C-alpha positions in Angstrom: 3.7 24.1 -2.8 3.0 24.8 1.0 4.5 26.7 3.5 5.3 24.9 7.0 6.3 26.2 10.2 8.9 24.5 12.5 10.7 25.2 16.0 13.7 26.8 15.9 15.8 24.1 17.0 14.2 21.8 14.6 15.1 23.9 11.9 18.8 24.0 12.8 18.8 20.4 13.0 17.1 20.1 9.6 19.7 22.7 8.2 22.6 20.9 9.6 21.4 17.7 7.4 20.6 19.9 4.3 23.7 20.3 2.8 23.1 21.4 -0.6 20.0 19.3 -0.8 16.2 21.0 -0.7 14.6 21.0 2.8 12.1 18.7 0.9 14.5 16.1 -0.2 15.6 16.2 3.3 12.3 15.3 4.8 11.6 13.0 2.2 14.8 10.9 3.0 14.0 11.4 7.0 10.3 9.8 6.3 11.5 7.1 3.6 14.1 6.0 6.3 11.4 5.8 9.2 9.1 3.9 7.0 12.2 1.3 5.8 13.0 1.0 9.9 9.4 0.1 10.6 9.2 -2.5 7.5 12.2 -4.0 8.8 10.9 -4.2 12.5 7.6 -5.7 11.1 9.8 -8.3 9.1 12.0 -9.1 12.4 8.7 -9.7 14.4 7.3 -11.8 11.8 9.8 -13.9 11.1 10.6 -14.8 14.8 8.6 -17.8 16.2 5.6 -16.7 18.7 6.2 -16.5 21.9 3.4 -17.2 24.3 3.0 -14.0 25.7 2.7 -12.7 21.9 0.0 -15.3 21.6 -1.8 -14.4 24.2 -2.2 -10.8 23.4 -3.2 -11.6 19.8 -5.9 -13.8 21.2 -7.2 -11.0 23.6 -7.1 -8.5 20.5 -9.1 -10.7 18.5 -11.8 -11.5 21.2 -12.1 -7.9 21.6 -12.5 -6.7 18.2 -15.1 -9.9 17.7 -17.1 -8.2 20.6 -17.1 -4.8 18.5 -18.5 -6.3 15.7 
């Protein structure tokens, strides 16, 4: 078990979400929700047909990556 320090306003927001749960449970849920949101966004982006702008960005990233190898 570890001790963490948070700002007073952050503590009040966590306390309002806590109810009868532990702070660890609240924090774990918030992290899980954020991960699920990010994965959902990745799936959404990957499911959409690529735009010319995206293809250009990917091409430039790949070129820059090859230049650093």
